[in-house]
N, C-alpha and C positions, 0 to 999 in steps of 0.2 A: 516688199514686205518680204523679211527672213519669216522661213517658215518650220526653223527649230525652235522648240522650246526648252530652255534653259535654265538648269537649275537657279544659275547666281545671276546678276547682271551688275559688276562693281564700277561704280564711276566715283572721283574723288577729284579735289582744287579747281570746285566752280568757282570759288572769290565771287560769291554773288554780290554784288555791290559797286566792283571796280569795274570799271569802263572798259575793261575786256574778256571780259565774262563771254561765253561763250552759251550763256544761259538759253537762249532758243533755241541751238544746236543742238544740245544735252538733252531741251526736251523733246527732239524732232525725236532721238535715238530712243527713248523711253517708251514713244508713244508706238516705235514701227517695231521694236523687240517684241517679243515674248517670254516670261521667266516667272518662275516661281519667287523668286527673292531677289530684291532691292537692297545692295548695299551701298551707303552714299559713304565712302569712305575720308570722311576727314576733309575741313580747311570746305563748306559748302555755302559761309561766309567770309568776305575778305577784311569784316575787323565788326565794331557792336554795333556800328549806327545804322540803323535799320533807314535812313534818309536817303541813304544813296541808293536804294533799292528802285529800283528801273521798273516799269512795266511788267518788260517780259521776265525779269528776278520773279515778282510777284508769281507770274503765271508758272513759271516753274514750280513754284512753292506750291501753290494751289493743286495743281497735278501732283505733287507728293501726297499732299493730304488725302484726295478722289482717292489714288491709289493704297491708302492706307487702310481706307476703308474694309474689313473683315469680309462683305462680299464680293469682294475682286479677288482673293483667292491666293493673293500677293504678300509676301510678307517683307517690308521695311525696316530694314534696320540704320541709324546713324549712327557713325564712328568718330567722335567724340575727336576734331584735330584741334593744332595752336590756336589757329584763328579762330575758331569755333569755343574760344574757352568762354564761359559765365552765358552763353546760351541755351544750355539743358533744359534749364523748366520752358523758356518762351520757346524753343522749338517744340518740346512737349505740346504746348497749351495752343500754339499756332495750327502746328501742322498732326498732331494727335500721334506720332511715333515716340519708339523710346529709343533713349542714346546710350550707348554706351563707351567705354574707355576703351575696349576689343571687344571683338565678336569672335565666335568660336562655332563651328557648326563641321558633320559629319556627313558625307556625300561620298558614294563608294567604295565604303571603307574606310577612305582616307579621313586626316583629321586636317580641317582648313583655319585657321587666322587671318583675319582682318582687322588690323593695327594702322594706325596713321602713321606715323613712322618718326613724326619729331621726335620720341621717346628716346633715336637712337641719333639723334644729330646735337650733338654735344654741347657746339657754339650756341644755337637754337636754346636748347634750357637753360642755360649756364647765362643766356645775358634775355632777359624774355623783355625785360621794361626796356632797355634797348632797342630790340629789335621790332616793341610796338608802336615808342614813337618817334625813330628815326628811322625804320627799316618801313613798317606797314604805313602810317600816314606819308612820307614821302614818297612813297611810290603810286601810292592813290592819286595823291597830286599830281605826280608826276605823267600819269596816264592820261589825264585831265587837260595837259601843256602840249603832250606828244602829237604827233599826224594822227590823222585818221586811222592808216593801216597798224598803229602802234609800234612801230618796226623797232624805238630806240628802246622800249620799254622790254619788247620780247627780246631784244638784242642783251639789255641786262639781267633781265631773267636768267636766260641762261649761261651767262658770264657769271651769273651768282652760285650757279649750282656746280660749276665746274670750277670756279674757287675755290668754293668752303668741299668741295671732293665731294658735295653732299649725296651722290647715286653709289659711290664705293663706300660712307659712312654707314647709309640706312638697309642698303645690301646687307653689310658685316654683322651691324647688330641686329636684325631683323632673324638673317638666318641661324643668331647663336640663342634667337629667344624662341626661334620655332625647334630646335635639338631642345630648348632646356623644354618644353612643354609637348615636347614628342609627337609635333605637325609636322604633316609630310608638305604643308603648303602653306607659305605664309604671303599676302598681299599689302602692302602697303601704296601709299600715296606723298606729299612732303614734298618728294622732288621736282615735280611736275615733269619727269623723264620718265616714259615707259623704258620697261625693261624686264629680261628674266636675266634669274641666274639658276644653274645649276649645282650644287653641295654637298657632297655627301649624304646625299637621296632626300634632298629636299631641294625644293624648287621657292625660290622668291619671285615674285612678280610684283612689277611699277604699274599704276594707272596710267601714270603721267597725270595732264591738266586737261581744265578748257578754259587756259586764257592764251595756248598757245596758236601758232601760224596751222598745226596739225594734233587738234586736239586728240586722245584716244581712248579705249576705256577698254573692259574685260569681262570676259564671259566665260562658267564655266558651264560644262552638261559634259554627253556620254561621249563627244570626240575630243576631249579634254579641256585646258585652260586657254585660250586663244586671245593676243593682245591687238585686239584692231582700231586701226586707223578711223576717223569719221573725216567721209566725204564732201563738203557743205555741196546742200540741193541750193537749187535756185529759185526763186517765189513760183516758176512757174508747177513746183513740186509739194508747194506748201497750197491746199486747197482753200476755198473758201470756207469749208466745211468745217477744218481743221480751225480754223482764226477763232471762227465763231463758239466751237466748241471749248478754244481756248479761253476766249472771251468767259463763258457761262462759266469756268473753273475759275476767273479771277472772281466773278463775282458769290460764288459758292467760298471761297476763304475767306469774304468776309462776314457769313452768316458761323452765329459760335458753334461750337464743335456739341456736340449730341449725347 
């Protein structure tokens, strides 16, 4: 287990409900690390259809609800992504966390901003309905047709990012946004491609996604900001105690909030 106590852990683009979602692996990271703040930086869900959620997806949500208990001493923040739109009230009731369009905080005398990043994607913003009908729904169905390794859908996801030049567009828009709000660091998701870019004294970071072969997450702490690549754990590392604890979390989610 990592002995660091981080100020902030940032994960984004889990796309719960999608066959490619690495919710189980993301939950492993949340359990292994110690942090004062967790930012779910958008696109936690694939779409509004909760019927797509699998048991491991519900376990992830259950742990978020447990983590948000004030007794845990962890601030849990959900930043709305384009796939999460319309879920603010549901999420707030389900797991008891507050949702933001953008979240700002101070650490080590520096201003930090977390925003999903779709706001800087002009194609996505101007074609919301088209993306929903022909993008998201088709992509979710394609995952069911694809092989177990999801090689085709992951290839198309990377191709989509490159074809639309999402990384470049979102980085440029985020850096301009940070300058306007006098932020030293800005964190986005949306592109599914982890990235760090420094420009005019401002650092832009993208936390990548949890639907790729190489999921990534970000930590902010005394040693600065780091982008980490998750290394898959075998079943040998997931103890029976952790499994029973996860099942307990799932049962807890079914209970009403106090």
